[in-house]
C-alpha positions, -999 to +999 in steps of 0.1 A: +000+000+000+029+024+007+044+019-028+010+025-044+005+057-024+040+071-035+033+062-071+000+081-070+016+112-056+043+111-084+017+107-111-003+137-098+028+159-097+039+148-132+006+157-148+003+189-127+037+200-142+025+193-177-007+214-173-009+242-199-034+270-203-048+272-238-065+305-249-093+299-275-103+329-296-141+329-299-152+350-330-172+381-323-205+385-342-224+416-351-253+421-326-287+412-338-319+429-326-340+405-304-377+412-305-398+394-278-434+405-284-456+382-264-491+395-259-513+377-233-551+383-233-564+372-199-598+362-212-610+345-181-608+376-159-636+401-155-631+426-169-608+411-195-572+423-192-541+420-213-503+419-208-489+437-238-452+444-241-425+445-268-391+437-252-361+448-273-325+435-267-293+430-286-277+396-290-242+392-276-212+369-278-215+335-262-195+343-230-210+378-224-231+378-192-249+411-198-275+414-226-279+450-237-314+465-239-327+487-266-347+518-257-340+541-287-365+525-311-399+534-325-425+507-318-462+507-330-489+482-338-513+485-368-548+470-369-548+457-405-586+457-406-591+494-401-555+507-403-557+522-368-523+525-350-514+519-314-482+536-304-458+521-278-433+538-255-404+528-232-413+548-201-385+533-179-359+532-207-353+495-200-362+480-233-398+473-224-422+490-248-459+492-237-489+508-254-496+544-245-534+536-243-553+507-228-552+480-255-567+446-257-562+426-290-595+417-307-606+383-320-600+375-357-580+407-363-545+405-378-521+430-362-488+442-377-460+450-354-434+476-366-401+483-349-378+510-363-343+508-351-311+524-365-330+534-396-341+499-404-377+486-403-387+453-387-422+439-392-442+409-381-479+398-381-500+379-356-536+371-348-549+362-314-549+324-308-579+311-288-573+289-258-592+271-230-592+276-193-572+256-167-597+235-147-573+228-118-537+229-107-528+211-075-497+198-058-491+161-062-471+136-042-451+119-069-414+124-076-389+115-103-353+105-097-340+124-067-371+120-046-371+158-039-390+171-069-422+190-064-451+178-086-478+201-100-508+183-115-526+204-142-560+196-158-579+212-186-605+204-213-592+205-249-613+220-277-623+192-301-630+216-330-594+228-335-559+215-337-546+231-306-511+241-293-504+254-259-475+270-240-474+265-202-453+288-181-446+278-145-433+302-120-396+310-125-399+310-163-401+272-167-419+265-200-437+235-214-451+234-250-479+209-257-499+198-287-532+181-286-524+154-312-529+126-287-557+141-265-578+161-289-612+170-274-606+152-241-602+161-204-564+161-202-542+161-172-504+160-168-477+165-142-450+191-141-420+186-118-400+214-102-364+203-096-350+210-061-328+238-073-356+255-092-379+264-063-379+268-026-410+257-007-433+268+009-442+293-017-470+304-040-467+297-078-486+307-109-494+284-137-500+302-170-516+285-201-515+302-235-529+292-269-502+294-296-499+287-333-483+256-347-454+277-361-447+292-327-450+257-311-423+244-335-402+275-330-403+271-292-395+234-293-364+241-315-354+269-291-356+246-261-336+219-279-308+244-289-306+261-256-308+229-236-332+242-210-368+252-204-360+280-180-346+315-181-372+329-204-378+320-241-354+347-254-328+347-226-303+332-251-315+329-287-295+308-311-283+330-340-296+305-366-332+304-353-354+328-371-388+339-359-417+355-377-404+391-377-384+403-408-362+432-416-379+449-445-350+473-450-320+449-450-329+412-452-293+402-443-296+419-409-324+397-397-338+400-362-343+372-336-373+366-315-410+362-322-444+381-322-475+363-311-508+370-294-524+344-270-555+339-251-541+331-217-555+317-184-537+316-150-542+298-117-523+302-084-515+275-059-495+272-027-467+246-027-457+231+007-427+210+018-433+173+015-432+151+046 
């Protein structure tokens, strides 16, 4: 045992002396405008309310920790049915543009989003996607691998008349996209599991359910696969190769990142407690 111990020490010293620091040059890319325009119409509230914001940022190099915000842009929305315009402003100069009047997107109306930044014009179109309500969201007792996960059991009734796509957002920006291919028109329930490091109980959480288009569903699934996570927000780190539904009409080569969509949305709150 003594000889083995000495040999191990010599081996560690030998490899420690051979250690070399290698600097790798990561190429810098031209920043892209990120447009996160997620409109939520809270149809199940009385009166109906809407969370409407256009969040503008710039993409950065891979190892940059700070994502710059954009506040010096012009943002407005056009109702394509009557050509009326809703102007947006960034009151707090933090890259979050909100309408200057109370605005709730209407049914079956296509809206055109326009962003003017550095003399270039970006445009995207969206129509509100219908959804259904959440019937229930309760804490369950099941776990996965560690035995310390927190289960949230969600139930809702899918609409049989349409091909539906949903985006669930659990507190802490943990997202789950769903399609009704295997449960069309049924009472559907599923379990979502918070990992131990994702939440600290006891606490109150909000489950948000939004109706989305098939294109946005596909976009979001690719986004999750490329980023390798469901958390941090859908545009926390957008892969440069993933294009959304907003285009640069001035310079096609300088394409933006992000997406514009309008969803009917329902929310439900529940208290999570520590398991025994």
